[in-house]
N, C-alpha and C positions, 0 to 999 in steps of 0.2 A: 476724130470722133472718139468719145469716151466709150469704153466697153465694160460690160459686167460678165461674170462667169455664171453659167447656169449648169447645174449637174442634174442629169436625169438618171434615176436609179430604178432598178427592179423592172426593167423592160424585158419582155420575152425575147429570147434569142432569135426566134424566127422573125419577129417584127424588126429587130435591128438589122438582121441579114437582108431582109427585103428592102428596107429603107436604104441601106448601103448600095444594094444592087440598082435600085431605081435611081439613086443619085448618080451612080457611075454611068448608067445608060443615058442620063440627061447631061453628062459631062460636068457634073458638079461634085464638090466634096460633100460629105454628109452634113457638115456644118452649114454650108451654103444652101443645101437642099432644105434643111430644117428652117433656116432663116426665111427663105422664099415661101415655104409652106405656111409658116406662121403669119407672114405679111399678107399672103393671099387670104388666109382665114380671117384676119382682121378686116380686110377690105370688103370681103364678100359676106361676112356674117356679123361681126361685132359692130361695125359702123351703123348698119341699119338698126340694130338693137339699141345702140346708144342714141341714135337720132330719135327713135320711138320713145325711149325713156325721157329724153330731154323734152320732147313734145308733150308727153304726159305730165311732166313736172310743171311746164309752163301753163298748160291747161288747168291744172289744179290750182296754181297761183291765181289765174284769172277768175276761176269760179269762186274763190274766197272773197274777191273784191266786191 
């Protein structure tokens, strides 16, 4: 798998400390914790929004015909 580098800057120290602790308690590295969290967010939040946007786009196309 090809990978890209993402740098997160200017995060509050408490946030990073809590994220590291949560990752450790879950048996994950901070990197793996962030990846899993982003994947979960995409599945639970973004996909329904994308589906809704695609439905609205199709409905708009149909109404123009």
